[in-house]
mmCIF file of the C-alpha atoms, coordinates in Angstrom:
data_MODEL
# 
_entry.id   MODEL 
# 
loop_
_atom_site.group_PDB 
_atom_site.id 
_atom_site.type_symbol 
_atom_site.label_atom_id 
_atom_site.label_alt_id 
_atom_site.label_comp_id 
_atom_site.label_asym_id 
_atom_site.label_entity_id 
_atom_site.label_seq_id 
_atom_site.pdbx_PDB_ins_code 
_atom_site.Cartn_x 
_atom_site.Cartn_y 
_atom_site.Cartn_z 
_atom_site.occupancy 
_atom_site.B_iso_or_equiv 
_atom_site.pdbx_formal_charge 
_atom_site.auth_seq_id 
_atom_site.auth_comp_id 
_atom_site.auth_asym_id 
_atom_site.auth_atom_id 
_atom_site.pdbx_PDB_model_num 
ATOM 1   C CA . UNK A 1 1   ? -126.906 23.241 32.547 1.00 0.00 ? 1   UNK A CA 1 
ATOM 2   C CA . UNK A 1 2   ? -126.456 23.747 28.874 1.00 0.00 ? 2   UNK A CA 1 
ATOM 3   C CA . UNK A 1 3   ? -122.940 24.722 27.722 1.00 0.00 ? 3   UNK A CA 1 
ATOM 4   C CA . UNK A 1 4   ? -122.395 26.849 24.605 1.00 0.00 ? 4   UNK A CA 1 
ATOM 5   C CA . UNK A 1 5   ? -118.750 27.278 23.484 1.00 0.00 ? 5   UNK A CA 1 
ATOM 6   C CA . UNK A 1 6   ? -118.321 30.411 21.376 1.00 0.00 ? 6   UNK A CA 1 
ATOM 7   C CA . UNK A 1 7   ? -114.809 30.171 19.946 1.00 0.00 ? 7   UNK A CA 1 
ATOM 8   C CA . UNK A 1 8   ? -113.644 27.568 17.519 1.00 0.00 ? 8   UNK A CA 1 
ATOM 9   C CA . UNK A 1 9   ? -110.282 26.810 19.085 1.00 0.00 ? 9   UNK A CA 1 
ATOM 10  C CA . UNK A 1 10  ? -109.748 24.299 21.884 1.00 0.00 ? 10  UNK A CA 1 
ATOM 11  C CA . UNK A 1 11  ? -108.371 25.740 25.117 1.00 0.00 ? 11  UNK A CA 1 
ATOM 12  C CA . UNK A 1 12  ? -105.077 23.866 24.825 1.00 0.00 ? 12  UNK A CA 1 
ATOM 13  C CA . UNK A 1 13  ? -104.265 25.617 21.522 1.00 0.00 ? 13  UNK A CA 1 
ATOM 14  C CA . UNK A 1 14  ? -104.803 29.007 23.178 1.00 0.00 ? 14  UNK A CA 1 
ATOM 15  C CA . UNK A 1 15  ? -102.451 28.026 26.004 1.00 0.00 ? 15  UNK A CA 1 
ATOM 16  C CA . UNK A 1 16  ? -99.774  26.917 23.540 1.00 0.00 ? 16  UNK A CA 1 
ATOM 17  C CA . UNK A 1 17  ? -100.023 30.252 21.715 1.00 0.00 ? 17  UNK A CA 1 
ATOM 18  C CA . UNK A 1 18  ? -99.961  32.181 25.022 1.00 0.00 ? 18  UNK A CA 1 
ATOM 19  C CA . UNK A 1 19  ? -96.910  30.243 26.161 1.00 0.00 ? 19  UNK A CA 1 
ATOM 20  C CA . UNK A 1 20  ? -95.134  31.050 22.900 1.00 0.00 ? 20  UNK A CA 1 
ATOM 21  C CA . UNK A 1 21  ? -95.975  34.753 23.234 1.00 0.00 ? 21  UNK A CA 1 
ATOM 22  C CA . UNK A 1 22  ? -94.812  34.796 26.876 1.00 0.00 ? 22  UNK A CA 1 
ATOM 23  C CA . UNK A 1 23  ? -91.488  33.081 26.058 1.00 0.00 ? 23  UNK A CA 1 
ATOM 24  C CA . UNK A 1 24  ? -90.969  35.491 23.140 1.00 0.00 ? 24  UNK A CA 1 
ATOM 25  C CA . UNK A 1 25  ? -91.666  38.423 25.475 1.00 0.00 ? 25  UNK A CA 1 
ATOM 26  C CA . UNK A 1 26  ? -89.112  37.204 28.021 1.00 0.00 ? 26  UNK A CA 1 
ATOM 27  C CA . UNK A 1 27  ? -86.532  36.532 25.321 1.00 0.00 ? 27  UNK A CA 1 
ATOM 28  C CA . UNK A 1 28  ? -87.017  39.953 23.749 1.00 0.00 ? 28  UNK A CA 1 
ATOM 29  C CA . UNK A 1 29  ? -86.582  41.807 27.022 1.00 0.00 ? 29  UNK A CA 1 
ATOM 30  C CA . UNK A 1 30  ? -83.643  39.621 28.041 1.00 0.00 ? 30  UNK A CA 1 
ATOM 31  C CA . UNK A 1 31  ? -81.926  40.384 24.715 1.00 0.00 ? 31  UNK A CA 1 
ATOM 32  C CA . UNK A 1 32  ? -82.641  44.104 25.149 1.00 0.00 ? 32  UNK A CA 1 
ATOM 33  C CA . UNK A 1 33  ? -81.286  44.231 28.688 1.00 0.00 ? 33  UNK A CA 1 
ATOM 34  C CA . UNK A 1 34  ? -78.204  42.192 27.700 1.00 0.00 ? 34  UNK A CA 1 
ATOM 35  C CA . UNK A 1 35  ? -77.473  44.528 24.810 1.00 0.00 ? 35  UNK A CA 1 
ATOM 36  C CA . UNK A 1 36  ? -77.861  47.645 26.909 1.00 0.00 ? 36  UNK A CA 1 
ATOM 37  C CA . UNK A 1 37  ? -75.597  46.127 29.602 1.00 0.00 ? 37  UNK A CA 1 
ATOM 38  C CA . UNK A 1 38  ? -72.897  45.297 27.047 1.00 0.00 ? 38  UNK A CA 1 
ATOM 39  C CA . UNK A 1 39  ? -73.109  48.806 25.638 1.00 0.00 ? 39  UNK A CA 1 
ATOM 40  C CA . UNK A 1 40  ? -72.683  50.291 29.124 1.00 0.00 ? 40  UNK A CA 1 
ATOM 41  C CA . UNK A 1 41  ? -69.717  48.021 29.866 1.00 0.00 ? 41  UNK A CA 1 
ATOM 42  C CA . UNK A 1 42  ? -68.128  48.952 26.551 1.00 0.00 ? 42  UNK A CA 1 
ATOM 43  C CA . UNK A 1 43  ? -68.460  52.664 27.377 1.00 0.00 ? 43  UNK A CA 1 
ATOM 44  C CA . UNK A 1 44  ? -67.014  52.224 30.839 1.00 0.00 ? 44  UNK A CA 1 
ATOM 45  C CA . UNK A 1 45  ? -64.223  49.997 29.567 1.00 0.00 ? 45  UNK A CA 1 
ATOM 46  C CA . UNK A 1 46  ? -63.284  52.494 26.823 1.00 0.00 ? 46  UNK A CA 1 
ATOM 47  C CA . UNK A 1 47  ? -62.575  49.769 24.344 1.00 0.00 ? 47  UNK A CA 1 
ATOM 48  C CA . UNK A 1 48  ? -64.160  50.310 20.955 1.00 0.00 ? 48  UNK A CA 1 
ATOM 49  C CA . UNK A 1 49  ? -65.687  47.202 19.484 1.00 0.00 ? 49  UNK A CA 1 
ATOM 50  C CA . UNK A 1 50  ? -65.478  46.383 15.787 1.00 0.00 ? 50  UNK A CA 1 
ATOM 51  C CA . UNK A 1 51  ? -69.211  45.883 15.465 1.00 0.00 ? 51  UNK A CA 1 
ATOM 52  C CA . UNK A 1 52  ? -71.786  48.219 16.906 1.00 0.00 ? 52  UNK A CA 1 
ATOM 53  C CA . UNK A 1 53  ? -74.391  46.951 19.359 1.00 0.00 ? 53  UNK A CA 1 
ATOM 54  C CA . UNK A 1 54  ? -77.905  48.058 18.452 1.00 0.00 ? 54  UNK A CA 1 
ATOM 55  C CA . UNK A 1 55  ? -80.547  47.416 21.095 1.00 0.00 ? 55  UNK A CA 1 
ATOM 56  C CA . UNK A 1 56  ? -83.449  45.247 19.740 1.00 0.00 ? 56  UNK A CA 1 
ATOM 57  C CA . UNK A 1 57  ? -86.113  47.810 20.690 1.00 0.00 ? 57  UNK A CA 1 
ATOM 58  C CA . UNK A 1 58  ? -88.528  46.824 17.911 1.00 0.00 ? 58  UNK A CA 1 
ATOM 59  C CA . UNK A 1 59  ? -88.473  43.142 18.941 1.00 0.00 ? 59  UNK A CA 1 
ATOM 60  C CA . UNK A 1 60  ? -89.102  44.025 22.600 1.00 0.00 ? 60  UNK A CA 1 
ATOM 61  C CA . UNK A 1 61  ? -91.966  46.411 21.729 1.00 0.00 ? 61  UNK A CA 1 
ATOM 62  C CA . UNK A 1 62  ? -93.591  43.893 19.371 1.00 0.00 ? 62  UNK A CA 1 
ATOM 63  C CA . UNK A 1 63  ? -93.411  41.127 21.958 1.00 0.00 ? 63  UNK A CA 1 
ATOM 64  C CA . UNK A 1 64  ? -94.921  43.447 24.577 1.00 0.00 ? 64  UNK A CA 1 
ATOM 65  C CA . UNK A 1 65  ? -97.784  44.368 22.211 1.00 0.00 ? 65  UNK A CA 1 
ATOM 66  C CA . UNK A 1 66  ? -98.448  40.699 21.524 1.00 0.00 ? 66  UNK A CA 1 
ATOM 67  C CA . UNK A 1 67  ? -98.510  39.948 25.251 1.00 0.00 ? 67  UNK A CA 1 
ATOM 68  C CA . UNK A 1 68  ? -100.951 42.787 25.939 1.00 0.00 ? 68  UNK A CA 1 
ATOM 69  C CA . UNK A 1 69  ? -103.161 41.602 23.051 1.00 0.00 ? 69  UNK A CA 1 
ATOM 70  C CA . UNK A 1 70  ? -103.217 38.024 24.353 1.00 0.00 ? 70  UNK A CA 1 
ATOM 71  C CA . UNK A 1 71  ? -103.927 39.121 27.903 1.00 0.00 ? 71  UNK A CA 1 
ATOM 72  C CA . UNK A 1 72  ? -106.734 41.480 26.972 1.00 0.00 ? 72  UNK A CA 1 
ATOM 73  C CA . UNK A 1 73  ? -108.466 39.726 24.121 1.00 0.00 ? 73  UNK A CA 1 
ATOM 74  C CA . UNK A 1 74  ? -107.962 36.073 24.982 1.00 0.00 ? 74  UNK A CA 1 
ATOM 75  C CA . UNK A 1 75  ? -107.787 35.872 28.751 1.00 0.00 ? 75  UNK A CA 1 
ATOM 76  C CA . UNK A 1 76  ? -109.857 38.927 29.646 1.00 0.00 ? 76  UNK A CA 1 
ATOM 77  C CA . UNK A 1 77  ? -112.941 37.792 27.756 1.00 0.00 ? 77  UNK A CA 1 
ATOM 78  C CA . UNK A 1 78  ? -115.216 34.817 28.167 1.00 0.00 ? 78  UNK A CA 1 
ATOM 79  C CA . UNK A 1 79  ? -115.073 31.813 25.853 1.00 0.00 ? 79  UNK A CA 1 
ATOM 80  C CA . UNK A 1 80  ? -118.168 29.813 26.799 1.00 0.00 ? 80  UNK A CA 1 
ATOM 81  C CA . UNK A 1 81  ? -121.540 30.240 28.535 1.00 0.00 ? 81  UNK A CA 1 
ATOM 82  C CA . UNK A 1 82  ? -123.341 27.776 30.794 1.00 0.00 ? 82  UNK A CA 1 
ATOM 83  C CA . UNK A 1 83  ? -127.081 28.370 30.767 1.00 0.00 ? 83  UNK A CA 1 
ATOM 84  C CA . UNK A 1 84  ? -129.485 27.462 33.502 1.00 0.00 ? 84  UNK A CA 1 
ATOM 85  C CA . UNK A 1 85  ? -133.084 28.591 33.995 1.00 0.00 ? 85  UNK A CA 1 
ATOM 86  C CA . UNK A 1 86  ? -132.095 31.128 36.632 1.00 0.00 ? 86  UNK A CA 1 
ATOM 87  C CA . UNK A 1 87  ? -128.566 32.112 35.748 1.00 0.00 ? 87  UNK A CA 1 
ATOM 88  C CA . UNK A 1 88  ? -125.847 32.387 33.158 1.00 0.00 ? 88  UNK A CA 1 
ATOM 89  C CA . UNK A 1 89  ? -122.273 31.401 33.927 1.00 0.00 ? 89  UNK A CA 1 
ATOM 90  C CA . UNK A 1 90  ? -119.590 33.054 31.855 1.00 0.00 ? 90  UNK A CA 1 
ATOM 91  C CA . UNK A 1 91  ? -116.587 30.785 31.509 1.00 0.00 ? 91  UNK A CA 1 
ATOM 92  C CA . UNK A 1 92  ? -113.131 32.330 31.126 1.00 0.00 ? 92  UNK A CA 1 
ATOM 93  C CA . UNK A 1 93  ? -109.753 30.742 30.504 1.00 0.00 ? 93  UNK A CA 1 
ATOM 94  C CA . UNK A 1 94  ? -107.263 30.706 33.324 1.00 0.00 ? 94  UNK A CA 1 
ATOM 95  C CA . UNK A 1 95  ? -106.652 32.766 35.532 1.00 0.00 ? 95  UNK A CA 1 
ATOM 96  C CA . UNK A 1 96  ? -110.126 34.279 35.843 1.00 0.00 ? 96  UNK A CA 1 
ATOM 97  C CA . UNK A 1 97  ? -112.820 32.175 37.468 1.00 0.00 ? 97  UNK A CA 1 
ATOM 98  C CA . UNK A 1 98  ? -116.337 31.832 36.002 1.00 0.00 ? 98  UNK A CA 1 
ATOM 99  C CA . UNK A 1 99  ? -118.817 34.651 36.613 1.00 0.00 ? 99  UNK A CA 1 
ATOM 100 C CA . UNK A 1 100 ? -122.400 33.764 37.548 1.00 0.00 ? 100 UNK A CA 1 
ATOM 101 C CA . UNK A 1 101 ? -125.148 36.224 36.484 1.00 0.00 ? 101 UNK A CA 1 
ATOM 102 C CA . UNK A 1 102 ? -128.765 35.923 37.527 1.00 0.00 ? 102 UNK A CA 1 
ATOM 103 C CA . UNK A 1 103 ? -131.144 36.149 34.557 1.00 0.00 ? 103 UNK A CA 1 
ATOM 104 C CA . UNK A 1 104 ? -133.129 38.817 36.404 1.00 0.00 ? 104 UNK A CA 1 
ATOM 105 C CA . UNK A 1 105 ? -130.054 41.113 36.374 1.00 0.00 ? 105 UNK A CA 1 
ATOM 106 C CA . UNK A 1 106 ? -129.584 40.898 32.598 1.00 0.00 ? 106 UNK A CA 1 
ATOM 107 C CA . UNK A 1 107 ? -130.266 44.083 30.689 1.00 0.00 ? 107 UNK A CA 1 
ATOM 108 C CA . UNK A 1 108 ? -129.117 43.193 27.202 1.00 0.00 ? 108 UNK A CA 1 
ATOM 109 C CA . UNK A 1 109 ? -127.454 40.443 25.187 1.00 0.00 ? 109 UNK A CA 1 
ATOM 110 C CA . UNK A 1 110 ? -126.244 41.547 21.769 1.00 0.00 ? 110 UNK A CA 1 
ATOM 111 C CA . UNK A 1 111 ? -124.165 40.140 18.973 1.00 0.00 ? 111 UNK A CA 1 
ATOM 112 C CA . UNK A 1 112 ? -121.657 42.718 17.714 1.00 0.00 ? 112 UNK A CA 1 
ATOM 113 C CA . UNK A 1 113 ? -120.941 41.757 14.119 1.00 0.00 ? 113 UNK A CA 1 
ATOM 114 C CA . UNK A 1 114 ? -117.492 42.117 12.532 1.00 0.00 ? 114 UNK A CA 1 
ATOM 115 C CA . UNK A 1 115 ? -116.158 42.036 8.979  1.00 0.00 ? 115 UNK A CA 1 
ATOM 116 C CA . UNK A 1 116 ? -114.436 38.719 8.320  1.00 0.00 ? 116 UNK A CA 1 
ATOM 117 C CA . UNK A 1 117 ? -115.749 36.815 11.310 1.00 0.00 ? 117 UNK A CA 1 
ATOM 118 C CA . UNK A 1 118 ? -119.085 36.776 13.045 1.00 0.00 ? 118 UNK A CA 1 
ATOM 119 C CA . UNK A 1 119 ? -118.003 39.119 15.830 1.00 0.00 ? 119 UNK A CA 1 
ATOM 120 C CA . UNK A 1 120 ? -118.325 38.961 19.592 1.00 0.00 ? 120 UNK A CA 1 
ATOM 121 C CA . UNK A 1 121 ? -121.062 38.718 22.165 1.00 0.00 ? 121 UNK A CA 1 
ATOM 122 C CA . UNK A 1 122 ? -121.854 41.506 24.658 1.00 0.00 ? 122 UNK A CA 1 
ATOM 123 C CA . UNK A 1 123 ? -123.775 40.727 27.834 1.00 0.00 ? 123 UNK A CA 1 
ATOM 124 C CA . UNK A 1 124 ? -124.865 43.715 29.886 1.00 0.00 ? 124 UNK A CA 1 
ATOM 125 C CA . UNK A 1 125 ? -126.148 43.667 33.467 1.00 0.00 ? 125 UNK A CA 1 
ATOM 126 C CA . UNK A 1 126 ? -127.138 46.641 35.573 1.00 0.00 ? 126 UNK A CA 1 
ATOM 127 C CA . UNK A 1 127 ? -123.612 46.961 36.961 1.00 0.00 ? 127 UNK A CA 1 
ATOM 128 C CA . UNK A 1 128 ? -121.251 45.653 34.304 1.00 0.00 ? 128 UNK A CA 1 
ATOM 129 C CA . UNK A 1 129 ? -120.752 44.727 30.655 1.00 0.00 ? 129 UNK A CA 1 
ATOM 130 C CA . UNK A 1 130 ? -119.038 41.450 29.657 1.00 0.00 ? 130 UNK A CA 1 
ATOM 131 C CA . UNK A 1 131 ? -117.408 40.795 26.295 1.00 0.00 ? 131 UNK A CA 1 
ATOM 132 C CA . UNK A 1 132 ? -116.685 37.463 24.650 1.00 0.00 ? 132 UNK A CA 1 
ATOM 133 C CA . UNK A 1 133 ? -113.795 36.534 22.432 1.00 0.00 ? 133 UNK A CA 1 
ATOM 134 C CA . UNK A 1 134 ? -114.285 37.030 18.692 1.00 0.00 ? 134 UNK A CA 1 
ATOM 135 C CA . UNK A 1 135 ? -115.640 33.917 16.949 1.00 0.00 ? 135 UNK A CA 1 
ATOM 136 C CA . UNK A 1 136 ? -116.389 32.905 13.368 1.00 0.00 ? 136 UNK A CA 1 
ATOM 137 C CA . UNK A 1 137 ? -119.646 30.972 13.607 1.00 0.00 ? 137 UNK A CA 1 
ATOM 138 C CA . UNK A 1 138 ? -122.761 32.903 14.656 1.00 0.00 ? 138 UNK A CA 1 
ATOM 139 C CA . UNK A 1 139 ? -124.975 29.859 15.263 1.00 0.00 ? 139 UNK A CA 1 
ATOM 140 C CA . UNK A 1 140 ? -123.871 29.313 18.870 1.00 0.00 ? 140 UNK A CA 1 
ATOM 141 C CA . UNK A 1 141 ? -124.333 32.984 19.822 1.00 0.00 ? 141 UNK A CA 1 
ATOM 142 C CA . UNK A 1 142 ? -127.748 33.191 18.165 1.00 0.00 ? 142 UNK A CA 1 
ATOM 143 C CA . UNK A 1 143 ? -128.793 29.999 19.986 1.00 0.00 ? 143 UNK A CA 1 
ATOM 144 C CA . UNK A 1 144 ? -127.675 31.577 23.282 1.00 0.00 ? 144 UNK A CA 1 
ATOM 145 C CA . UNK A 1 145 ? -129.682 34.737 22.597 1.00 0.00 ? 145 UNK A CA 1 
ATOM 146 C CA . UNK A 1 146 ? -132.795 32.699 21.720 1.00 0.00 ? 146 UNK A CA 1 
ATOM 147 C CA . UNK A 1 147 ? -132.391 30.478 24.781 1.00 0.00 ? 147 UNK A CA 1 
ATOM 148 C CA . UNK A 1 148 ? -132.070 33.357 27.200 1.00 0.00 ? 148 UNK A CA 1 
ATOM 149 C CA . UNK A 1 149 ? -134.924 35.244 25.524 1.00 0.00 ? 149 UNK A CA 1 
ATOM 150 C CA . UNK A 1 150 ? -133.494 38.777 25.505 1.00 0.00 ? 150 UNK A CA 1 
ATOM 151 C CA . UNK A 1 151 ? -133.275 40.772 22.306 1.00 0.00 ? 151 UNK A CA 1 
ATOM 152 C CA . UNK A 1 152 ? -131.430 44.023 21.755 1.00 0.00 ? 152 UNK A CA 1 
ATOM 153 C CA . UNK A 1 153 ? -133.420 46.888 20.362 1.00 0.00 ? 153 UNK A CA 1 
# 
């Protein structure tokens, strides 16, 4: 099998970034819930505090958006492809296991270009369409397209 890695970053760097985003998400929601609980206790207690307690909604929403972005664009898309004569194996980061596709089921492989970076790879079968992460260097994707032998019209 021939392995072609599409993105430039090693997997451990992606996991470090994902861990940071997840910890930030938990911290943001913990702070939000703590602030809302203090506000409720202050209302029930009837004591007016000298400083007002503003819930950190913006922080919690931004952390949630970052978590959704990481989950959808980094862990929901494949990062590498293993090529054999009869099949392609799309390799994802944890938690998704690799997906094996028979070459006979392939309908299209296309490189979707982007502005600043090269873009991402789209692999279509009869039943499903698979998307890769965005990457900067087009050479690996073009080598994959040549090796498989499919061209988009």
